C-alpha positions as CSV (number, residue, x, y, z in Angstrom):
1,M,96.3,122.8,134.2
2,D,94.2,125.8,135.5
3,G,92.8,128.7,133.6
4,N,91.6,127.1,130.4
5,R,88.2,128.7,130.5
6,R,89.5,132.1,131.4
7,W,92.1,132.0,128.6
8,A,89.4,131.1,126.1
9,R,87.0,133.8,127.2
10,A,89.8,136.4,127.2
11,A,90.6,135.4,123.6
12,G,87.0,135.4,122.5
13,Y,86.7,131.6,122.2
14,D,84.2,129.3,123.7
15,V,85.3,127.4,126.8
16,L,85.5,124.1,124.9
17,R,88.3,125.5,122.8
18,G,90.1,126.5,125.9
19,H,90.0,123.0,127.3
20,R,91.3,121.6,124.0
21,A,94.1,124.1,124.0
22,G,95.0,123.1,127.5
23,A,95.1,119.4,126.7
24,E,97.2,120.0,123.6
25,H,99.7,122.0,125.6
26,L,100.6,119.0,127.7
27,G,102.9,117.5,125.0
28,E,104.9,120.8,124.7
29,F,105.2,121.0,128.4
30,L,106.6,117.5,128.7
31,G,109.2,118.4,126.1
32,W,110.4,121.3,128.2
33,L,110.7,119.0,131.3
34,E,112.7,116.5,129.3
35,A,115.0,119.2,128.1
36,R,115.7,120.1,131.7
37,A,116.3,116.5,132.8
38,I,113.2,116.4,135.0
39,E,112.2,112.8,135.3
40,H,109.0,112.9,137.4
41,A,106.0,115.1,136.9
42,T,102.4,115.2,138.2
43,V,99.7,117.1,136.3
44,Y,96.3,117.9,137.8
45,V,93.8,117.4,134.9
46,L,90.4,116.9,136.4
47,S,89.2,116.5,139.9
48,A,86.3,114.3,141.1
49,D,84.5,117.5,142.0
50,N,84.9,118.9,138.5
51,I,83.2,115.8,137.1
52,R,80.3,116.1,139.5
53,K,79.7,119.8,139.2
54,R,80.3,120.8,135.6
55,A,77.5,121.0,133.0
56,G,76.8,118.1,130.6
57,A,78.3,119.5,127.4
58,E,81.5,120.7,129.1
59,I,82.2,117.5,131.0
60,D,81.4,115.4,127.9
61,H,84.0,117.5,126.0
62,L,86.5,116.9,128.9
63,F,85.9,113.2,128.8
64,H,86.5,113.3,125.0
65,L,89.9,115.0,125.6
66,V,90.8,112.5,128.2
67,E,90.0,109.7,125.7
68,T,91.8,111.2,122.7
69,V,94.1,114.1,123.2
70,L,95.8,113.4,126.5
71,P,96.8,109.8,125.7
72,Q,98.1,110.9,122.3
73,Q,100.2,113.7,123.8
74,V,101.8,111.3,126.2
75,R,102.4,108.6,123.6
76,E,104.0,111.1,121.2
77,A,106.2,112.7,123.9
78,G,108.3,109.5,123.6
79,C,110.0,109.1,126.9
80,W,107.2,109.4,129.5
81,R,105.6,106.5,131.2
82,L,102.0,107.2,132.1
83,H,100.5,106.7,135.5
84,V,96.9,107.7,136.5
85,S,95.8,108.7,139.9
86,G,92.0,109.1,140.5
87,D,88.7,107.3,140.5
88,R,88.5,105.9,136.9
89,R,85.0,104.7,137.7
90,L,83.9,108.3,137.2
91,L,85.0,108.2,133.6
92,P,83.1,106.7,130.6
93,V,84.3,103.3,129.5
94,P,86.0,104.6,126.3
95,A,88.1,107.2,128.3
96,R,89.1,104.5,130.8
97,A,90.1,102.1,128.0
98,A,92.2,104.8,126.3
99,L,94.0,105.6,129.5
100,D,94.6,101.9,130.3
101,S,96.0,101.4,126.7
102,A,98.4,104.4,127.1
103,V,99.5,103.1,130.4
104,A,100.4,99.7,128.9
105,A,101.9,101.2,125.8
106,T,104.3,103.4,127.7
107,A,105.3,101.0,130.5
108,D,108.9,100.6,129.5
109,R,109.7,104.3,129.3
110,P,112.3,106.0,131.6
111,R,110.4,109.1,132.8
112,H,107.3,109.1,134.9
113,L,104.2,111.2,134.4
114,T,101.2,111.0,136.7
115,L,97.9,112.4,135.4
116,A,95.4,113.2,138.1
117,I,92.0,112.5,136.6
118,G,88.8,112.0,138.6
119,Y,91.2,112.9,141.5
120,D,90.0,113.2,145.1
121,P,92.8,114.0,147.6
122,R,91.1,112.2,150.5
123,G,90.4,109.2,148.2
124,D,94.1,109.2,147.2
125,I,95.2,108.9,150.9
126,V,92.5,106.3,151.6
127,A,93.9,104.2,148.7
128,G,97.4,104.5,150.2
129,V,96.2,103.4,153.6
130,R,94.3,100.5,152.2
131,A,97.4,99.3,150.2
132,A,99.5,99.6,153.4
133,L,97.1,97.6,155.5
134,A,96.8,95.0,152.8
135,S,100.5,94.5,152.9
136,G,100.4,93.9,156.7
137,A,101.8,97.3,157.6
138,E,99.4,97.7,160.6
139,D,102.0,95.7,162.6
140,V,104.8,98.2,162.0
141,D,105.8,101.4,164.0
142,G,104.7,104.9,163.0
143,D,107.5,105.9,160.7
144,R,107.4,102.6,158.8
145,L,103.6,102.8,158.5
146,V,103.9,106.3,157.0
147,A,106.5,105.0,154.6
148,A,104.1,102.1,153.7
149,I,101.2,104.4,153.1
150,T,103.4,106.6,150.9
151,E,104.5,103.6,148.9
152,G,100.9,102.5,148.4
153,L,99.7,105.8,146.9
154,P,98.7,105.7,143.3
155,G,101.0,107.3,140.7
156,G,104.6,107.1,139.7
157,P,107.4,105.5,141.8
158,V,108.7,108.8,143.4
159,K,105.9,110.1,145.6
160,E,107.4,113.2,147.2
161,I,106.6,116.3,145.3
162,D,109.3,119.0,145.4
163,L,107.6,121.9,143.5
164,V,104.0,122.8,142.8
165,I,103.4,125.2,140.0
166,R,99.9,126.8,140.2
167,T,98.9,128.5,137.0
168,S,96.2,131.3,136.5
169,G,97.3,133.2,139.6
170,E,95.1,131.3,142.0
171,Q,96.5,131.3,145.6
172,R,94.9,128.0,146.8
173,I,96.2,124.5,146.6
174,S,92.9,123.0,145.5
175,G,93.6,119.6,147.1
176,F,96.7,118.9,145.0
177,F,98.3,115.7,146.4
178,P,98.4,116.9,150.0
179,W,100.3,113.8,151.3
180,Q,102.9,113.9,148.6
181,A,103.3,117.7,148.6
182,Q,103.8,118.2,152.3
183,H,107.2,119.7,151.9
184,A,106.8,121.2,148.4
185,E,107.6,124.7,147.4
186,I,104.7,126.5,145.8
187,H,105.2,128.8,142.8
188,V,102.1,130.8,141.6
189,S,102.2,131.8,138.0
190,P,99.8,134.5,136.7
191,R,99.7,132.7,133.3
192,M,96.6,130.8,132.3
193,W,97.7,127.2,131.5
194,P,97.3,127.4,127.7
195,A,99.5,130.5,127.7
196,F,102.1,129.0,130.1
197,T,105.5,129.3,128.4
198,E,109.0,127.7,128.6
199,G,110.2,130.9,130.2
200,D,107.5,130.7,132.8
201,L,108.7,127.2,133.6
202,D,112.2,128.5,134.0
203,L,111.0,131.2,136.4
204,A,109.3,128.6,138.5
205,L,112.5,126.4,138.6
206,A,114.7,129.4,139.4
207,D,112.3,130.4,142.2
208,Y,112.5,126.8,143.6
209,A,116.3,126.8,143.4
210,A,116.6,130.1,145.1
211,R,114.3,129.0,148.0
212,R,116.0,125.7,148.5
213,G,119.4,127.4,148.3
214,A,118.3,129.8,151.0
215,L,117.2,126.9,153.2
216,G,120.5,125.2,152.6
């Protein structure tokens, strides 16, 4: 969900309005995915570094959106089960509680959405390793240990990411789920996240299909 601040400045708004527009755009995006029979999605909302580095008023506003807008968008989307990946200890108690409530309320839904909030890529892998070791996987061979670590990673049931869409024209991966996205295709969109359209999604999917078709 990159480009919220730049979108706001280009439109003459303050950055807080940009973050709200980005959060409110999630529900529409989930509707597009549902219409295309996509059942698993991962959305990078807020990194641990974002929380540590951004100014007080801005991060307080982001916490408010995590507490109010994002859970509401997922609940209203209707068919998405919420998973959260990240260090929830970095969030205020009300934001944590709102996410936990949304996770519980959507637990019986068929599609899976992982929101990366307070996300640290190395911490994500450490969590997977710890889960694998706790299950006794240190006694298995290399391939089975990798599978156990993958299974222990936070988030939805399907861990492997096929396509990464990077909005705002940035060319870097910014620590987006490095273990899970090892074999992913990367599509860079010049659109800022609040301006990302259904047509932009179709371009990304067509790009992905063309690349995988060429590999086949």
